[in-house]
N, CA, C, O and the ligand as a Tripos MOL2 file, in Angstrom:
@<TRIPOS>MOLECULE
protein
  281   279    71     0     0
PROTEIN
NO_CHARGES

@<TRIPOS>ATOM
      1 N         112.5140   62.8770  122.3130 N.3       1 MET1
      2 CA        111.7770   62.1390  121.2880 C.3       1 MET1
      3 C         111.3160   60.7950  121.8350 C.2       1 MET1
      4 O         111.9940   60.1660  122.6470 O.2       1 MET1
      5 N         110.1620   60.3790  121.3740 N.am      2 THR2
      6 CA        109.6070   59.0770  121.7310 C.3       2 THR2
      7 C         109.4970   58.2420  120.4710 C.2       2 THR2
      8 O         109.1090   58.7370  119.4120 O.2       2 THR2
      9 N         109.8420   56.9780  120.5960 N.am      3 GLN3
     10 CA        109.7270   56.0700  119.4570 C.3       3 GLN3
     11 C         108.6450   55.0510  119.7660 C.2       3 GLN3
     12 O         108.5930   54.5030  120.8670 O.2       3 GLN3
     13 N         107.7770   54.7980  118.7850 N.am      4 THR4
     14 CA        106.7580   53.7760  118.9740 C.3       4 THR4
     15 C         106.5290   53.0400  117.6640 C.2       4 THR4
     16 O         106.7780   53.5760  116.5840 O.2       4 THR4
     17 N         106.0530   51.8150  117.7710 N.am      5 THR5
     18 CA        105.7480   51.0170  116.5850 C.3       5 THR5
     19 C         104.2620   50.6970  116.5930 C.2       5 THR5
     20 O         103.7500   50.0610  117.5140 O.2       5 THR5
     21 N         103.5860   51.1490  115.5520 N.am      6 LEU6
     22 CA        102.1490   50.9310  115.4390 C.3       6 LEU6
     23 C         101.8860   49.7860  114.4710 C.2       6 LEU6
     24 O         102.4060   49.7660  113.3560 O.2       6 LEU6
     25 N         101.0790   48.8420  114.9090 N.am      7 SER7
     26 CA        100.7390   47.7000  114.0690 C.3       7 SER7
     27 C          99.5490   48.0590  113.1770 C.2       7 SER7
     28 O          98.4840   48.4430  113.6600 O.2       7 SER7
     29 N          99.7570   47.9230  111.8600 N.am      8 VAL8
     30 CA         98.7050   48.2620  110.8900 C.3       8 VAL8
     31 C          98.5700   47.0770  109.9240 C.2       8 VAL8
     32 O          99.2450   47.0280  108.8950 O.2       8 VAL8
     33 N          97.6940   46.1220  110.2650 N.am      9 PRO9
     34 CA         97.6410   44.8500  109.5280 C.3       9 PRO9
     35 C          97.2880   44.9910  108.0490 C.2       9 PRO9
     36 O          97.6490   44.1270  107.2500 O.2       9 PRO9
     37 N          96.5940   46.0530  107.6700 N.am     10 ASP10
     38 CA         96.1520   46.1800  106.2790 C.3      10 ASP10
     39 C          97.2400   46.6980  105.3370 C.2      10 ASP10
     40 O          97.0010   46.8110  104.1350 O.2      10 ASP10
     41 N          98.4110   47.0110  105.8480 N.am     11 ILE11
     42 CA         99.5120   47.4240  104.9710 C.3      11 ILE11
     43 C          99.8880   46.2520  104.0660 C.2      11 ILE11
     44 O         100.1560   45.1480  104.5400 O.2      11 ILE11
     45 N          99.9030   46.5100  102.7410 N.am     12 SER12
     46 CA        100.1850   45.3960  101.8300 C.3      12 SER12
     47 C         101.1280   45.7460  100.6870 C.2      12 SER12
     48 O         101.6640   44.8440  100.0420 O.2      12 SER12
     49 N         101.3460   47.0340  100.4180 N.am     13 CYS13
     50 CA        102.1350   47.3510   99.2200 C.3      13 CYS13
     51 C         102.7420   48.7490   99.3230 C.2      13 CYS13
     52 O         102.5630   49.4530  100.3160 O.2      13 CYS13
     53 N         103.4520   49.1230   98.2860 N.am     14 GLY14
     54 CA        104.1140   50.4150   98.2620 C.3      14 GLY14
     55 C         103.1620   51.5910   98.3350 C.2      14 GLY14
     56 O         103.5040   52.6560   98.8480 O.2      14 GLY14
     57 N         101.9470   51.3830   97.8080 N.am     15 HIS15
     58 CA        100.9540   52.4530   97.8930 C.3      15 HIS15
     59 C         100.5920   52.7390   99.3460 C.2      15 HIS15
     60 O         100.4650   53.8950   99.7500 O.2      15 HIS15
     61 N         100.4290   51.6770  100.1230 N.am     16 CYS16
     62 CA        100.1210   51.8410  101.5470 C.3      16 CYS16
     63 C         101.2480   52.6240  102.2290 C.2      16 CYS16
     64 O         101.0060   53.5450  103.0090 O.2      16 CYS16
     65 N         102.4780   52.2320  101.9130 N.am     17 LYS17
     66 CA        103.6510   52.8920  102.5030 C.3      17 LYS17
     67 C         103.6560   54.3820  102.1750 C.2      17 LYS17
     68 O         103.8520   55.2230  103.0520 O.2      17 LYS17
     69 N         103.4370   54.6950  100.8940 N.am     18 THR18
     70 CA        103.4300   56.0980  100.4650 C.3      18 THR18
     71 C         102.3100   56.8820  101.1420 C.2      18 THR18
     72 O         102.5180   58.0110  101.5860 O.2      18 THR18
     73 N         101.1260   56.2840  101.2190 N.am     19 SER19
     74 CA         99.9750   56.9820  101.8080 C.3      19 SER19
     75 C         100.2070   57.2860  103.2770 C.2      19 SER19
     76 O          99.9790   58.4060  103.7360 O.2      19 SER19
     77 N         100.6620   56.2830  104.0060 N.am     20 ILE20
     78 CA        100.8020   56.4530  105.4580 C.3      20 ILE20
     79 C         101.9740   57.3730  105.7820 C.2      20 ILE20
     80 O         101.8430   58.2840  106.5980 O.2      20 ILE20
     81 N         103.1080   57.1390  105.1490 N.am     21 GLU21
     82 CA        104.2620   58.0160  105.4200 C.3      21 GLU21
     83 C         103.9410   59.4490  104.9980 C.2      21 GLU21
     84 O         104.3390   60.4030  105.6660 O.2      21 GLU21
     85 N         103.2240   59.5920  103.8900 N.am     22 GLY22
     86 CA        102.8720   60.9330  103.3930 C.3      22 GLY22
     87 C         101.9360   61.6650  104.3340 C.2      22 GLY22
     88 O         101.9310   62.8950  104.3800 O.2      22 GLY22
     89 N         101.1400   60.9100  105.0870 N.am     23 ALA23
     90 CA        100.2030   61.5290  106.0240 C.3      23 ALA23
     91 C         100.8630   61.8430  107.3580 C.2      23 ALA23
     92 O         100.5270   62.8390  107.9990 O.2      23 ALA23
     93 N         101.8000   61.0000  107.7800 N.am     24 VAL24
     94 CA        102.3580   61.1410  109.1280 C.3      24 VAL24
     95 C         103.5770   62.0610  109.1590 C.2      24 VAL24
     96 O         103.7130   62.8910  110.0570 O.2      24 VAL24
     97 N         104.4640   61.9080  108.1680 N.am     25 LYS25
     98 CA        105.7130   62.6900  108.1890 C.3      25 LYS25
     99 C         105.4990   64.2030  108.2820 C.2      25 LYS25
    100 O         106.2490   64.8740  108.9920 O.2      25 LYS25
    101 N         104.4920   64.7660  107.5850 N.am     26 PRO26
    102 CA        104.3380   66.2330  107.6390 C.3      26 PRO26
    103 C         103.7600   66.7720  108.9420 C.2      26 PRO26
    104 O         103.7520   67.9850  109.1520 O.2      26 PRO26
    105 N         103.2770   65.9010  109.8190 N.am     27 LEU27
    106 CA        102.6600   66.3870  111.0520 C.3      27 LEU27
    107 C         103.6970   67.1040  111.9130 C.2      27 LEU27
    108 O         104.8150   66.6170  112.0860 O.2      27 LEU27
    109 N         103.3200   68.2570  112.4500 N.am     28 ALA28
    110 CA        104.2190   69.0010  113.3310 C.3      28 ALA28
    111 C         104.4910   68.1730  114.5840 C.2      28 ALA28
    112 O         103.5560   67.7370  115.2560 O.2      28 ALA28
    113 N         105.7530   67.9560  114.8950 N.am     29 GLY29
    114 CA        106.1340   67.1770  116.0620 C.3      29 GLY29
    115 C         106.5960   65.7730  115.6980 C.2      29 GLY29
    116 O         107.1890   65.0780  116.5240 O.2      29 GLY29
    117 N         106.3250   65.3490  114.4550 N.am     30 VAL30
    118 CA        106.8010   64.0370  114.0080 C.3      30 VAL30
    119 C         108.1910   64.1960  113.4050 C.2      30 VAL30
    120 O         108.4150   65.0290  112.5270 O.2      30 VAL30
    121 N         109.1210   63.3760  113.8960 N.am     31 ASP31
    122 CA        110.4870   63.4340  113.3960 C.3      31 ASP31
    123 C         110.6590   62.4720  112.2180 C.2      31 ASP31
    124 O         111.0850   62.8720  111.1340 O.2      31 ASP31
    125 N         110.3250   61.2070  112.4430 N.am     32 THR32
    126 CA        110.4310   60.2330  111.3580 C.3      32 THR32
    127 C         109.2160   59.3080  111.3630 C.2      32 THR32
    128 O         108.6200   59.0530  112.4090 O.2      32 THR32
    129 N         108.8620   58.8130  110.1850 N.am     33 ALA33
    130 CA        107.8070   57.8030  110.0470 C.3      33 ALA33
    131 C         108.2600   56.8380  108.9710 C.2      33 ALA33
    132 O         108.5500   57.2350  107.8420 O.2      33 ALA33
    133 N         108.3170   55.5680  109.3310 N.am     34 GLU34
    134 CA        108.8380   54.5500  108.4070 C.3      34 GLU34
    135 C         107.9070   53.3480  108.4190 C.2      34 GLU34
    136 O         107.7350   52.6850  109.4420 O.2      34 GLU34
    137 N         107.3100   53.0790  107.2640 N.am     35 VAL35
    138 CA        106.4310   51.9170  107.1390 C.3      35 VAL35
    139 C         107.2560   50.7100  106.7100 C.2      35 VAL35
    140 O         108.0470   50.7850  105.7700 O.2      35 VAL35
    141 N         107.0590   49.5930  107.4130 N.am     36 SER36
    142 CA        107.6000   48.3160  106.9550 C.3      36 SER36
    143 C         106.4630   47.5200  106.3330 C.2      36 SER36
    144 O         105.5130   47.1430  107.0180 O.2      36 SER36
    145 N         106.5630   47.2650  105.0310 N.am     37 ILE37
    146 CA        105.5220   46.4900  104.3500 C.3      37 ILE37
    147 C         105.5570   45.0410  104.8380 C.2      37 ILE37
    148 O         104.5070   44.4440  105.0730 O.2      37 ILE37
    149 N         106.7480   44.4750  104.9910 N.am     38 ASP38
    150 CA        106.8710   43.0740  105.4260 C.3      38 ASP38
    151 C         106.3050   42.8690  106.8330 C.2      38 ASP38
    152 O         105.6150   41.8850  107.0980 O.2      38 ASP38
    153 N         106.6060   43.8060  107.7260 N.am     39 ASP39
    154 CA        106.1690   43.6520  109.1170 C.3      39 ASP39
    155 C         104.7900   44.2570  109.3660 C.2      39 ASP39
    156 O         104.2100   44.0730  110.4360 O.2      39 ASP39
    157 N         104.2710   44.9780  108.3780 N.am     40 ARG40
    158 CA        102.9540   45.6240  108.4960 C.3      40 ARG40
    159 C         102.8720   46.5040  109.7340 C.2      40 ARG40
    160 O         101.9450   46.4070  110.5380 O.2      40 ARG40
    161 N         103.8780   47.3660  109.8580 N.am     41 ASN41
    162 CA        103.8240   48.3030  110.9610 C.3      41 ASN41
    163 C         104.4590   49.6330  110.5610 C.2      41 ASN41
    164 O         105.0550   49.7740  109.4930 O.2      41 ASN41
    165 N         104.3050   50.5990  111.4610 N.am     42 VAL42
    166 CA        104.8140   51.9490  111.2270 C.3      42 VAL42
    167 C         105.6700   52.3450  112.4280 C.2      42 VAL42
    168 O         105.1790   52.4140  113.5540 O.2      42 VAL42
    169 N         106.9320   52.6000  112.1810 N.am     43 ASP43
    170 CA        107.8250   53.1250  113.2140 C.3      43 ASP43
    171 C         107.7290   54.6480  113.1960 C.2      43 ASP43
    172 O         107.9670   55.2800  112.1670 O.2      43 ASP43
    173 N         107.3880   55.2190  114.3150 N.am     44 VAL44
    174 CA        107.2480   56.6730  114.3870 C.3      44 VAL44
    175 C         108.1160   57.2200  115.5100 C.2      44 VAL44
    176 O         108.1200   56.6880  116.6200 O.2      44 VAL44
    177 N         108.8490   58.2820  115.2150 N.am     45 THR45
    178 CA        109.5740   59.0110  116.2420 C.3      45 THR45
    179 C         108.9570   60.4050  116.3110 C.2      45 THR45
    180 O         108.8400   61.0950  115.2980 O.2      45 THR45
    181 N         108.5640   60.8090  117.5200 N.am     46 TYR46
    182 CA        107.8560   62.0840  117.6390 C.3      46 TYR46
    183 C         108.1720   62.7490  118.9680 C.2      46 TYR46
    184 O         108.6790   62.1260  119.9010 O.2      46 TYR46
    185 N         107.8560   64.0260  119.0210 N.am     47 ASP47
    186 CA        108.0510   64.8050  120.2420 C.3      47 ASP47
    187 C         106.7100   64.8980  120.9630 C.2      47 ASP47
    188 O         105.8160   65.6150  120.5120 O.2      47 ASP47
    189 N         106.5560   64.1790  122.0830 N.am     48 PRO48
    190 CA        105.2560   64.1330  122.7560 C.3      48 PRO48
    191 C         104.8120   65.4770  123.3400 C.2      48 PRO48
    192 O         103.6510   65.6350  123.7160 O.2      48 PRO48
    193 N         105.7280   66.4430  123.4180 N.am     49 SER49
    194 CA        105.3080   67.7710  123.8810 C.3      49 SER49
    195 C         104.6570   68.5660  122.7510 C.2      49 SER49
    196 O         104.0490   69.6100  122.9890 O.2      49 SER49
    197 N         104.7880   68.0640  121.5120 N.am     50 LYS50
    198 CA        104.2370   68.7860  120.3580 C.3      50 LYS50
    199 C         103.0600   68.0700  119.7040 C.2      50 LYS50
    200 O         102.2160   68.7090  119.0750 O.2      50 LYS50
    201 N         103.0000   66.7550  119.8500 N.am     51 ILE51
    202 CA        101.9030   66.0130  119.2230 C.3      51 ILE51
    203 C         101.5600   64.8010  120.0670 C.2      51 ILE51
    204 O         102.4360   64.1420  120.6270 O.2      51 ILE51
    205 N         100.2480   64.5140  120.1470 N.am     52 ASP52
    206 CA         99.7930   63.3210  120.8570 C.3      52 ASP52
    207 C          99.8450   62.1230  119.9200 C.2      52 ASP52
    208 O          99.6420   62.2550  118.7130 O.2      52 ASP52
    209 N         100.1180   60.9620  120.4840 N.am     53 LEU53
    210 CA        100.0960   59.7430  119.6840 C.3      53 LEU53
    211 C          98.7320   59.5720  119.0080 C.2      53 LEU53
    212 O          98.6440   59.0710  117.8870 O.2      53 LEU53
    213 N          97.6830   59.9890  119.6970 N.am     54 GLY54
    214 CA         96.3320   59.8770  119.1290 C.3      54 GLY54
    215 C          96.1850   60.6260  117.8150 C.2      54 GLY54
    216 O          95.4590   60.1860  116.9240 O.2      54 GLY54
    217 N          96.8680   61.7530  117.6920 N.am     55 ASP55
    218 CA         96.7930   62.5300  116.4440 C.3      55 ASP55
    219 C          97.4980   61.7960  115.3060 C.2      55 ASP55
    220 O          97.0860   61.8790  114.1490 O.2      55 ASP55
    221 N          98.5560   61.0840  115.6470 N.am     56 ILE56
    222 CA         99.2760   60.2930  114.6390 C.3      56 ILE56
    223 C          98.3960   59.1330  114.1830 C.2      56 ILE56
    224 O          98.3130   58.8300  112.9930 O.2      56 ILE56
    225 N          97.7480   58.4960  115.1420 N.am     57 ILE57
    226 CA         96.8510   57.3760  114.8270 C.3      57 ILE57
    227 C          95.6850   57.8630  113.9660 C.2      57 ILE57
    228 O          95.2670   57.1810  113.0300 O.2      57 ILE57
    229 N          95.1650   59.0430  114.2890 N.am     58 THR58
    230 CA         94.0710   59.6050  113.4980 C.3      58 THR58
    231 C          94.5080   59.8530  112.0580 C.2      58 THR58
    232 O          93.7460   59.6000  111.1250 O.2      58 THR58
    233 N          95.7280   60.3470  111.8770 N.am     59 ALA59
    234 CA         96.2370   60.6100  110.5240 C.3      59 ALA59
    235 C          96.3170   59.3190  109.7160 C.2      59 ALA59
    236 O          96.0460   59.3120  108.5150 O.2      59 ALA59
    237 N          96.6880   58.2300  110.3790 N.am     60 ILE60
    238 CA         96.7460   56.9280  109.7060 C.3      60 ILE60
    239 C          95.3270   56.4440  109.4030 C.2      60 ILE60
    240 O          95.0550   55.9530  108.3070 O.2      60 ILE60
    241 N          94.4320   56.5840  110.3680 N.am     61 SER61
    242 CA         93.0350   56.1780  110.1700 C.3      61 SER61
    243 C          92.3940   56.9400  109.0260 C.2      61 SER61
    244 O          91.6100   56.3820  108.2590 O.2      61 SER61
    245 N          92.7330   58.2260  108.9150 N.am     62 ASP62
    246 CA         92.1640   59.0540  107.8470 C.3      62 ASP62
    247 C          92.5660   58.5540  106.4620 C.2      62 ASP62
    248 O          91.8890   58.8360  105.4740 O.2      62 ASP62
    249 N          93.6630   57.8160  106.3960 N.am     63 GLN63
    250 CA         94.0880   57.2220  105.1190 C.3      63 GLN63
    251 C          93.3860   55.8950  104.8450 C.2      63 GLN63
    252 O          93.5600   55.2930  103.7850 O.2      63 GLN63
    253 N          92.5860   55.4470  105.8200 N.am     64 GLY64
    254 CA         91.8210   54.2140  105.6380 C.3      64 GLY64
    255 C          92.4260   52.9870  106.2760 C.2      64 GLY64
    256 O          92.0390   51.8640  105.9540 O.2      64 GLY64
    257 N          93.3890   53.1880  107.1920 N.am     65 TYR65
    258 CA         94.0550   52.0540  107.8210 C.3      65 TYR65
    259 C          93.7810   52.0410  109.3240 C.2      65 TYR65
    260 O          93.9130   53.0570  110.0070 O.2      65 TYR65
    261 N          93.4000   50.8780  109.8150 N.am     66 GLU66
    262 CA         93.1450   50.7390  111.2410 C.3      66 GLU66
    263 C          94.4570   50.3890  111.9580 C.2      66 GLU66
    264 O          95.2130   49.5200  111.5230 O.2      66 GLU66
    265 N          94.6970   51.0860  113.0590 N.am     67 VAL67
    266 CA         95.8790   50.7890  113.8820 C.3      67 VAL67
    267 C          95.4490   49.7910  114.9490 C.2      67 VAL67
    268 O          94.5700   50.0690  115.7640 O.2      67 VAL67
    269 N          96.0880   48.6200  114.9270 N.am     68 GLU68
    270 CA         95.6250   47.5100  115.7650 C.3      68 GLU68
    271 C          95.9520   47.7090  117.2290 C.2      68 GLU68
    272 O          95.1290   47.3900  118.0860 O.2      68 GLU68
    273 N          97.1340   48.2290  117.5430 N.am     69 ASN69
    274 CA         97.5360   48.3450  118.9480 C.3      69 ASN69
    275 C          97.3440   49.7590  119.4890 C.2      69 ASN69
    276 O          98.0790   50.1970  120.3730 O.2      69 ASN69
    277 N          96.3560   50.4660  118.9550 N.am     70 ALA70
    278 CA         96.0950   51.8430  119.4150 C.3      70 ALA70
    279 C          95.3740   51.8200  120.7590 C.2      70 ALA70
    280 O          95.0660   52.8760  121.3130 O.2      70 ALA70
    281 CU         98.8930   48.9780   99.5580 Cu       71 CU71
@<TRIPOS>BOND
     1     1     2 1
     2     2     3 1
     3     3     4 2
     4     3     5 am
     5     5     6 1
     6     6     7 1
     7     7     8 2
     8     7     9 am
     9     9    10 1
    10    10    11 1
    11    11    12 2
    12    11    13 am
    13    13    14 1
    14    14    15 1
    15    15    16 2
    16    15    17 am
    17    17    18 1
    18    18    19 1
    19    19    20 2
    20    19    21 am
    21    21    22 1
    22    22    23 1
    23    23    24 2
    24    23    25 am
    25    25    26 1
    26    26    27 1
    27    27    28 2
    28    27    29 am
    29    29    30 1
    30    30    31 1
    31    31    32 2
    32    31    33 am
    33    33    34 1
    34    34    35 1
    35    35    36 2
    36    35    37 am
    37    37    38 1
    38    38    39 1
    39    39    40 2
    40    39    41 am
    41    41    42 1
    42    42    43 1
    43    43    44 2
    44    43    45 am
    45    45    46 1
    46    46    47 1
    47    47    48 2
    48    47    49 am
    49    49    50 1
    50    50    51 1
    51    51    52 2
    52    51    53 am
    53    53    54 1
    54    54    55 1
    55    55    56 2
    56    55    57 am
    57    57    58 1
    58    58    59 1
    59    59    60 2
    60    59    61 am
    61    61    62 1
    62    62    63 1
    63    63    64 2
    64    63    65 am
    65    65    66 1
    66    66    67 1
    67    67    68 2
    68    67    69 am
    69    69    70 1
    70    70    71 1
    71    71    72 2
    72    71    73 am
    73    73    74 1
    74    74    75 1
    75    75    76 2
    76    75    77 am
    77    77    78 1
    78    78    79 1
    79    79    80 2
    80    79    81 am
    81    81    82 1
    82    82    83 1
    83    83    84 2
    84    83    85 am
    85    85    86 1
    86    86    87 1
    87    87    88 2
    88    87    89 am
    89    89    90 1
    90    90    91 1
    91    91    92 2
    92    91    93 am
    93    93    94 1
    94    94    95 1
    95    95    96 2
    96    95    97 am
    97    97    98 1
    98    98    99 1
    99    99   100 2
   100    99   101 am
   101   101   102 1
   102   102   103 1
   103   103   104 2
   104   103   105 am
   105   105   106 1
   106   106   107 1
   107   107   108 2
   108   107   109 am
   109   109   110 1
   110   110   111 1
   111   111   112 2
   112   111   113 am
   113   113   114 1
   114   114   115 1
   115   115   116 2
   116   115   117 am
   117   117   118 1
   118   118   119 1
   119   119   120 2
   120   119   121 am
   121   121   122 1
   122   122   123 1
   123   123   124 2
   124   123   125 am
   125   125   126 1
   126   126   127 1
   127   127   128 2
   128   127   129 am
   129   129   130 1
   130   130   131 1
   131   131   132 2
   132   131   133 am
   133   133   134 1
   134   134   135 1
   135   135   136 2
   136   135   137 am
   137   137   138 1
   138   138   139 1
   139   139   140 2
   140   139   141 am
   141   141   142 1
   142   142   143 1
   143   143   144 2
   144   143   145 am
   145   145   146 1
   146   146   147 1
   147   147   148 2
   148   147   149 am
   149   149   150 1
   150   150   151 1
   151   151   152 2
   152   151   153 am
   153   153   154 1
   154   154   155 1
   155   155   156 2
   156   155   157 am
   157   157   158 1
   158   158   159 1
   159   159   160 2
   160   159   161 am
   161   161   162 1
   162   162   163 1
   163   163   164 2
   164   163   165 am
   165   165   166 1
   166   166   167 1
   167   167   168 2
   168   167   169 am
   169   169   170 1
   170   170   171 1
   171   171   172 2
   172   171   173 am
   173   173   174 1
   174   174   175 1
   175   175   176 2
   176   175   177 am
   177   177   178 1
   178   178   179 1
   179   179   180 2
   180   179   181 am
   181   181   182 1
   182   182   183 1
   183   183   184 2
   184   183   185 am
   185   185   186 1
   186   186   187 1
   187   187   188 2
   188   187   189 am
   189   189   190 1
   190   190   191 1
   191   191   192 2
   192   191   193 am
   193   193   194 1
   194   194   195 1
   195   195   196 2
   196   195   197 am
   197   197   198 1
   198   198   199 1
   199   199   200 2
   200   199   201 am
   201   201   202 1
   202   202   203 1
   203   203   204 2
   204   203   205 am
   205   205   206 1
   206   206   207 1
   207   207   208 2
   208   207   209 am
   209   209   210 1
   210   210   211 1
   211   211   212 2
   212   211   213 am
   213   213   214 1
   214   214   215 1
   215   215   216 2
   216   215   217 am
   217   217   218 1
   218   218   219 1
   219   219   220 2
   220   219   221 am
   221   221   222 1
   222   222   223 1
   223   223   224 2
   224   223   225 am
   225   225   226 1
   226   226   227 1
   227   227   228 2
   228   227   229 am
   229   229   230 1
   230   230   231 1
   231   231   232 2
   232   231   233 am
   233   233   234 1
   234   234   235 1
   235   235   236 2
   236   235   237 am
   237   237   238 1
   238   238   239 1
   239   239   240 2
   240   239   241 am
   241   241   242 1
   242   242   243 1
   243   243   244 2
   244   243   245 am
   245   245   246 1
   246   246   247 1
   247   247   248 2
   248   247   249 am
   249   249   250 1
   250   250   251 1
   251   251   252 2
   252   251   253 am
   253   253   254 1
   254   254   255 1
   255   255   256 2
   256   255   257 am
   257   257   258 1
   258   258   259 1
   259   259   260 2
   260   259   261 am
   261   261   262 1
   262   262   263 1
   263   263   264 2
   264   263   265 am
   265   265   266 1
   266   266   267 1
   267   267   268 2
   268   267   269 am
   269   269   270 1
   270   270   271 1
   271   271   272 2
   272   271   273 am
   273   273   274 1
   274   274   275 1
   275   275   276 2
   276   275   277 am
   277   277   278 1
   278   278   279 1
   279   279   280 2
@<TRIPOS>SUBSTRUCTURE
     1 MET1         2 RESIDUE 1 A MET
     2 THR2         6 RESIDUE 1 A THR
     3 GLN3        10 RESIDUE 1 A GLN
     4 THR4        14 RESIDUE 1 A THR
     5 THR5        18 RESIDUE 1 A THR
     6 LEU6        22 RESIDUE 1 A LEU
     7 SER7        26 RESIDUE 1 A SER
     8 VAL8        30 RESIDUE 1 A VAL
     9 PRO9        34 RESIDUE 1 A PRO
    10 ASP10       38 RESIDUE 1 A ASP
    11 ILE11       42 RESIDUE 1 A ILE
    12 SER12       46 RESIDUE 1 A SER
    13 CYS13       50 RESIDUE 1 A CYS
    14 GLY14       54 RESIDUE 1 A GLY
    15 HIS15       58 RESIDUE 1 A HIS
    16 CYS16       62 RESIDUE 1 A CYS
    17 LYS17       66 RESIDUE 1 A LYS
    18 THR18       70 RESIDUE 1 A THR
    19 SER19       74 RESIDUE 1 A SER
    20 ILE20       78 RESIDUE 1 A ILE
    21 GLU21       82 RESIDUE 1 A GLU
    22 GLY22       86 RESIDUE 1 A GLY
    23 ALA23       90 RESIDUE 1 A ALA
    24 VAL24       94 RESIDUE 1 A VAL
    25 LYS25       98 RESIDUE 1 A LYS
    26 PRO26      102 RESIDUE 1 A PRO
    27 LEU27      106 RESIDUE 1 A LEU
    28 ALA28      110 RESIDUE 1 A ALA
    29 GLY29      114 RESIDUE 1 A GLY
    30 VAL30      118 RESIDUE 1 A VAL
    31 ASP31      122 RESIDUE 1 A ASP
    32 THR32      126 RESIDUE 1 A THR
    33 ALA33      130 RESIDUE 1 A ALA
    34 GLU34      134 RESIDUE 1 A GLU
    35 VAL35      138 RESIDUE 1 A VAL
    36 SER36      142 RESIDUE 1 A SER
    37 ILE37      146 RESIDUE 1 A ILE
    38 ASP38      150 RESIDUE 1 A ASP
    39 ASP39      154 RESIDUE 1 A ASP
    40 ARG40      158 RESIDUE 1 A ARG
    41 ASN41      162 RESIDUE 1 A ASN
    42 VAL42      166 RESIDUE 1 A VAL
    43 ASP43      170 RESIDUE 1 A ASP
    44 VAL44      174 RESIDUE 1 A VAL
    45 THR45      178 RESIDUE 1 A THR
    46 TYR46      182 RESIDUE 1 A TYR
    47 ASP47      186 RESIDUE 1 A ASP
    48 PRO48      190 RESIDUE 1 A PRO
    49 SER49      194 RESIDUE 1 A SER
    50 LYS50      198 RESIDUE 1 A LYS
    51 ILE51      202 RESIDUE 1 A ILE
    52 ASP52      206 RESIDUE 1 A ASP
    53 LEU53      210 RESIDUE 1 A LEU
    54 GLY54      214 RESIDUE 1 A GLY
    55 ASP55      218 RESIDUE 1 A ASP
    56 ILE56      222 RESIDUE 1 A ILE
    57 ILE57      226 RESIDUE 1 A ILE
    58 THR58      230 RESIDUE 1 A THR
    59 ALA59      234 RESIDUE 1 A ALA
    60 ILE60      238 RESIDUE 1 A ILE
    61 SER61      242 RESIDUE 1 A SER
    62 ASP62      246 RESIDUE 1 A ASP
    63 GLN63      250 RESIDUE 1 A GLN
    64 GLY64      254 RESIDUE 1 A GLY
    65 TYR65      258 RESIDUE 1 A TYR
    66 GLU66      262 RESIDUE 1 A GLU
    67 VAL67      266 RESIDUE 1 A VAL
    68 GLU68      270 RESIDUE 1 A GLU
    69 ASN69      274 RESIDUE 1 A ASN
    70 ALA70      278 RESIDUE 1 A ALA
    71 CU71       281 GROUP 0 **** ****
C-alpha cells in the first residue's frame, strides 16, 4: 500500500468531505480515503498495482475540486 496526501484548497465543509470520500473510497484499489476539512487535504491509502494516483485525482476533479499538488 502507498499513502499520499493530496492538497485540495477548496475543501470547506462536511459536504466537501462527503463528496470526495464518496468518490474516492469506492475506487478499486483504494484502501482508505480521509478528508481533513481543517487541513484541506485528502489522505489516501491505495494499492499502486491496482490504481494509478492519476485516477484518484481524476475522481476528485470530477467532484469539482482541484488537487493542488497533483
Ligand atoms: Cu463543502
